[in-house]
C-alpha positions, 0 to 999 in steps of 0.5 A: 497304612504302611508303606515299604519301598525297595529296589529290586537289585543293586546299582549303588554309585557309592559302593563297589562294582554294580548289579549282578556282583558279589560286592555291596554295588550289587547286593546293597539296595536302599529300602524306605519304610513309613509306618504309625507302627513304628516306634522309632521314626524320622532315622536311619536303621543299619538293620541287617535285612534279607529279602527272604525276611519280609515275608515271615515279619509280613506275617507277624504284622497280619498276626500269623503265626509263625509255625505257619512256615516251615523250613524257610530261610526268612527271619522276622525282623520287626521288633529291630526295625521298629525299635531300631536294635540289632537285627536277629540276622548275623549272616547273608549268603549273597550268593554261590553262582556255580555257572559264573563260579563266584560266592559272596557271604557275610557274617558278623559284618565281615565279607567273604568275596570268591571270584566275580563277574564279567572277568573282573572289569568292574571290580573297582570302586567308581568313587564318590558320585557327583552332584549331577542333578545340580539341585541345592539344598533349599531346592532339595527340601522344598521339593520333599516338603511340597510333594504330593506323597508327603502330603498324602502320608502326612495326612495320616500321620500329622507330623511336622516334618521340617527342613532340619529333619530332611537335611539330618536323615539325608545325612545319615543316609549318606554312605561314609567310605572312610577313605582318609582312615582305612588303608587301600589294600585292592582285591583281586577275587578272580585270583584269591578271596577277598575279605572286607569289614563292610561295617567300618569299610562299606565301599570295599576299599581295604582288602582284610584277607592277608590280615585275617587268613582265619577268618577267611577261612572260616567263612569259606568253610560256612560257604562250603557247608552251604553249597551242599543244600543248594539246589541246582540253578534254573537259569535258561538261554536267552530268547532272541524273541523277547528283543524289544525292537519287536515290541515298540522298543517296549520291554515286555512280557514277550512270551504273552504278547507273542501268544496275544499275536498268535491268537489273533493271526489264528483268529484272522486265518479263522474269519477269512476261512469262513468268509471263503467258505461262505463264498464258495458254499453261496457259489455253489447254490447259486449255480445250482439254482441256475442249473435247475431253471435252466432244466426246467425252463421257467427260470426266465420269462420268455416273450413271444413276438 
């Protein structure tokens, strides 16, 4: 049994910005892989992966030939994951948003950002997260080692995870912003493109665009080339019918809910139409019987006095 859990989109407080943005806080997500197939376990991997890579990677694990997939963007990254070696992927196009007017592209650890979202209101580093939960180190390790999830997974592997392992992995997974060793050079992507070395500067604090103009130009040309083959956006306008207030405060597949309601309404209408028809038919039959009886004068018994 293997297990992979990954977030759908960003929102990592230690990084710059939030989801729906070109910065690391919007495009980088944590992923957990547990599998007895991993050659190297209990560690942290910095292997570069794009979400499109999961398809050919899973296909490889399932024994499907790569020739089954033509003209796809994904790359099989299983060897890099299982051995924790350099990824075969060396670049990622995060987005070319022709509607909002921003683009973001990474190649060999250098990230190009041009434009932003929400008029740049959130284009800043949020700072180091505080320990809002207030959970001590001892409590944290106890929660991990005594969790139902770990008990289930451990039954397949019989590995002896201990407190030191938990703390080591937690420390390795923590993002270091290197604020002491990096210069603070602000980025204003709505005015001009920015450049970051995300390997050394994962929190995007030092904008290197002025120091590396040729690299900025190279990455911009790559984005322009990729935009030529870009398909047009298929965004649709917001539907006010999706308001959770209409569904008891629940985010749901509102079109299915509306269709089910309409089907129920149609069924109820049909029911009352049938009831009305039955009543009408019964009335017609009753009046016909009474009329027939009155015409022949034998529907009612007559007493002679």
